[in-house]
N, C-alpha and C positions, 0 to 999 in steps of 0.2 A: 653446806663450810665449817658445822663441828665437825662433823664423820672426817672432812679434810684437815682442820686442822690436827683432829690426838693423831691421824698418819701422820705427820709432819712434825708432831713431834714425836714420836715413837720411830723416825728418822733421823733427830738431832738438831732437827729444827727448833733459831729463838721463832715465839711468836704473840704474838699484839692484839688487838682487835677489835671492834665500835660494832653499838650498834644502838638505834634511838633507844628500843627496849630492853631489857636482857636481862633471865629469867633468877631467880635463885639457887635454881640449880644447878645455873650454864654457869653462876659466876664462882662456887661450891667447886664446882669438877675445876671449870681451868683456871680459876687458883690455884688449887693443892700443886694442879702439873707449871705453876710460874710463870700461868699467860697473865700479861699485862689485858683487862678490860675498860673500857669507857664508854663510859654512859652519852653520847648522845657525839656528831663527826665533826672533829675541830683539827683543823693543821693541825699542830699540837700534837697532833695523840700519833702521830708517825714517830717513834723514836729515831735515833740520827742515826743506828748503828741499819735502820731497815737494804735490805737489801732489791725486794721485793711487791709490788704491793695486788695483791686478790682480792677481787669481787665481787659483791652478787650480781647478776644482771638489773635491781630492782635498781643503781649506782650509777649515776647518770654522770657523766664526764664537767661538771660543774659543781661534784661536790668537792668541801676544801680539801680534804683530804686526797682526791685524785686529781687534784686543780692542786696538791703541795705534791705528791706525789711525781708528777709532771716537768713542778719547777724543778728537782729534783734530779730530771731524767732516771728515774729510778721506775725496773720495768716492768708495763700493768696486765694482768690478765683478769676476764674474766673467771670464776668460777670454772666453768665448762670446759675450758680453754684452755685453766690451769689444767680440770681432769683430767682433760684429754694425752697435753704435753706425758704427763705420768702414767697414765694406762696408752701408754701407746709406747716406751719405753722399755714394754713389760708382757708376758708371755696376757693378755688379757678375757676376763669372762664380765660379759655383760650382760642381765638383768633388763627387758623390755619390757612393754608391754603399759594397758593404761590400768589392772590392775596388779594388786600386787609383788611389784617389783623390791619391797623395802624386806618384806615376809623371807622371798627367797632368795635372796641373797643374805640372806644375812643365815637362815636355815645353809642355806649351801654353806655358809665359812663354819655355825657347829660341826656339820660336819665338818669337810676337812680339819679341826681343831680336834673334832674325836680319833680321825682319825696319824691325829700327830702329825699334822701338815703344818708347817708355821707361813702362812700367805695375807696377802695385803688383804684389806675389805674395806669400803669407805662407797656407807651405806645411807639412806634417809630417819633410820632409825636409830634403838642400841637394844641390843641383847634382855629379856627382863636381869636383874641380875648383875650386870654387868659395868665395869667401872668406864668405858670406853666407849663413844659413838664411831670408833672407824680404830686403824689398829696395822703397821707394818709387818708384815714376814721376813721369812728367812730365805725363802726362796723370792724367785721373779716371777713371784704370778700375782696380781693383783683381780680381786671381784669390786665390781663399780653398778648401778644403779646405770642404766642410761632413758635419761625423761624426753622422751617428746617432746617439751615445753621448748618454745621458740629452736625445733630439730638442734636440738641440745644432744641426742644420742646419737648424730651423725660427726660427732666432733669423736669418734671412739672406734677405734678401725681393730674388731676383739679377735679373737684364736675360738675364743665360741663366745654364744648367743643362745638367751634365750629371748621368742616373745610370747610373753606371755596369752596374752589378749588383746584385740582393738576395741573400742569406739571413741566414742564422736564424747571431745572434750578437751575442756583447753584453746574456749571459742573465743578471746585475740590474741587465738596465731592461726587456727581452723577453718573456715567457712561448713566447712561439712564434710562428713563422716569418707570419700574419697578425696582430701586434704591428708588428711593424717596420714592415709594407709599406705598413700605414695610416697610419706617420706619413714613409711616405716619397711616398704621398698628399698630405695637405698641405702637403711641403715645391715638389711638382712645381703644384700647387693656388698657391702666393704668389711662381712664377714671371713674368715681367712677365707682360701680353695684348701689349704690344710685341713680348717678346722670343722669345727659340728655346731649346727642348729636344734636348737628346744624350740618343739611348736606346738599346740594347741591348733589342737587340726579340728574343734569342734566352733574355732570360731571362723567364721568366711571373711573375715576380711584378713586376717593374719596367710589364710590358704591365698591367697591373694600376694598379699607384700612376697610371700618365704616364694617364689616362684625367679623370686631374681638376683632367688640363692647361689653358686657354686661350687657349695661346700657338702657336706655328708646334713642330711637333714634325722629328727629323732623327734618322732609325732609323739606324743598323748589325745587319747582319745578316752572319752568315759560314753563313747554307743560301742552297742555287740554288730552292730554294721554297718562302714559308714565307706564313703563312697570316693573314694578319696587314689589318686591318682600316683601310687609313689615313685621315686627313681630307681633305679638298681642299687645305692649307695647307703639310701634312707630305710629306716627303720622303721614300726610301727607299734605302738605300744597302750593297752588297751586296759585301763581301770576298772576295777571289778567288785562282785560278793564284796561290799563297801558294809559292813552295819558302826553304825554308829550311837554314842554314848554316854554316860555323863562326861566322862576321861575322855573321852578324845576317838576315834577312828579306825577302826581296820579297813583293813583292804588290799586284792591282789595289786598287781603291774603282768604284768603276759607281754615277752612279744612277736609278731605272727610267725620267726623263726620258731616258740615255742617257748623264751623264757619267762619261767613265773617267780615269784614271790611271794609272799605276806608280809604285809610292813602294818606297823601299829606304829600312830603319833598321834601326841599329846593335843588337837589344832577339832576344830569345830566348825564346819560347814564345809561344802563340797568344793567349793576357793579356795579352803587350803590344802584339799588329796593335792586339785591342780598346780597347788605352788611345790608343796610336798614331792608330786611327782618332775612337773621340773627341776628342783635339785638333786634329789635323785640320781637325775639321767645326764644330768651337768655333775652331777660327784662322779659317777663312772666313767666319764669320757677325763677324767686327770684324776687315770687308775685308780677311785677308792676301794676295795672292796666288799661286796655284795653283804657280807656280815657286822661290819664296820658300817653302812651302812644303813644295818638294821639297827643298831644296835644306840649309834645317833641318833635316828630320829625314834625314837624311841626316849634320849633322855630333851629332846627338844624343849628351852623353856618359856617359850612363847620371847613377843617382843612386843616393849611399850608401844602402850596405845594401838594399837592393834588383838583387838577382843582380850582385852584386858582387867583381871572382876579386881576393882578394889573393896575393898567389904572395912563399914563402921562398927564404932565401935557400942552404936543403936543397935549395931541387929541390921543396920541395913546393906545391901545387896551390888556395888555399880557394877557394870564393864562398860571400859573406855573403849574407842576405835579412830580411827581417825575418819571412819567414813562418813565422801564427801562427794558425792557420787549417788545418784538412783540404784546403779546397778548393787555398789556397797555396801550401800541403807536395807538394799531385800537378802542380801548375805547375811548381812550381821543380823537381821531381822533372826533367819533357819537355823542358823548359829544359838541367837537364845535362846529356841524353842528347842531345840538338840539338849543343851548344858540341864534348861536350869524346867524342860519339861514342861508343865499344863501354866508357870507360873507367872499373872499377868506382867509385861510389859509397858517401862515408860521408856519415850523414847522420849530425850531432854534434843535439842537436833541444835545446832546451829549453819548455818545454808554457810556456803564458802561461792564466796564471786557473785553480787548482781547477775554479772552478766551468768554467768553460769545458769544460775537457779531463773531467772525466765525465762532461757534457751530450752532447761526442760521444765519446767514447771508440772505441766501435765505429772513426767515422768516421774518429776521425787510426793506428788501426793500421792498416787498409785504405789508408790513407794512404801508410804509410811503410815498408809491409811490398815494393815494387819497390826500397831501396835494398839495393845488394849487400851494405853493416850501417847498422846502426842505433844511434847513443851515447843513452841520455838523462840529460835531466836531472833536478834534484828541478828543481818548476815554481817559474815566474818567480811572486809573489804582489801582483799588481797589486786595486788596494783590494779584502783581505778577506784575513787575518789569517794569519800563515803559522804553522797550526801541524801537525802529526806529517802531516798527510794532502799534502806534498808532497814527502815523497818517497814517502807511499804508495801514491798514486795514479803516480808515475812509473815504480817495481816492476812497478805491477797492468801498465803498460802490457809490461815489457819482459819479464814475462810471458806478454802475450795476443801479444805478432809472435813467439817462438815458438813455446807451440801450434801457430803456425796455418805454423810453419818460414820465419821469417826468424832471423838474427844479430842480436838486438838483444842491449844489455849498457849494463846502470846505471853510473852518473858519481857519489860523494855529490857530491863540489861542485865550482867553473868553475879554482879549486886544485888540486883532482885533478886534474882535463882538462891544465890546464899540465903538470905536471907528464907527464904518461904522454904527449902528445905532443913534452915535447925530450926525452923517452925515447924519442920511436921515432924521432924523424928521427937522431939518433945511432947508432940499430945497424939499420937504416933507410933510405938517404939516398933524398931524392925520396919518402916515403911509401908507396913502394910501386908507387908510376903508379896508385892513384886521387885522386881531386880529395872534397877532402873539404866540404861549403858545410856551414858555419853556421847554425842559423834558428833564431831568437825577437824575440819584439820586448822582449821583457827588459833585463840586458845580460851576456847572452852575446860583442855584440863583443867585447866588454873583452880575451878576448884577446889584441884587435890590440894595444895598447898594450898590457899586461905580459909577454907572449913576445919575445923578440928575433928577428933574423934575417926582418922581416916587411921586403921594398924596396918592397912598391906595396899 
């Protein structure tokens, strides 16, 4: 919603909005842009001059503001319906997949900006150092994330798209991998036959979904040999010669026709190489030169809450990441090893949704075990009732981790976590030489606003 708000502001709209809680970051950003923000939902929050009401999927018809809009005969759109309306009127570039959507969409946006292209972008995050989450462009081209939650991605009919990979997730929508793969199959079928689909060839479910595509397909793989059936208009790109170091990665991409390029990017982890490859292949479809792609990748500043380093005046090193799925946790732990070598990794994890945590319980334990220390917070209950399970499930994760030889502990709240961290810095300057990773899709990043001493 915040990215859409920025996009509409750039397009000349007047915006107001409300939520049950609003962070200080959002308050300051949108107030500086002339937006009226209200905490809580009341019918009087809707200004008299309002012409349309846009709401998230979590807001029911009984919401007082939606009821007020109904009484005034204002058109109402869910976020995904309105995004589809904007997107489908332009040359659309959709980034889909269980993981990596935000980074890939912002990386693509950065490559186009560095090539002096003016396109629009609506994404779930923000580039480090950027003032906006979204923006409008002069060209009638728009980049947007295509989220699979409640089949939202099917609102988009892109000319260009990427599917970065498919795993089981969103258990409040999909019972199993077959169900979510079927939705991605429908999405692939919606990509314009005159367009192009960029695909992760190493993901079996993605290969199944891509069978429905009628457009050309650009595949990428990490494997030296891959048994895949290519159509005449398809292209396969192999990622190779990967060198991982403390400043990022160097790698080659080579097509089956012999096109090859060496690339450098200040990112960490194999998953980010895949994201970068998807972004560059889409950039090529949008007529960006190889030389502009090469320099653009090298200057990519990273994404907030995606392996974002946060340093403290005590000398403690933090990395904040949105990881809330076992695959993402594994990727983040590997990236920590790449960047920080043998420094002990203290993971502070706030699970996201009781349903997801219970469904992937053993996978979460296994993913967290390689960390030298793990602190579990209560589950952040998104789109579900915050009952006793928010504590009991996290405590069970602690017990299971310790039974398997891990060093797991439970922390009852973010307030307790802040107090504990503050005390540890006073007693052990630099936090004992460890790197602390805060992981989760809830509000765990609140600590960076509430604890004094963070210098970036």
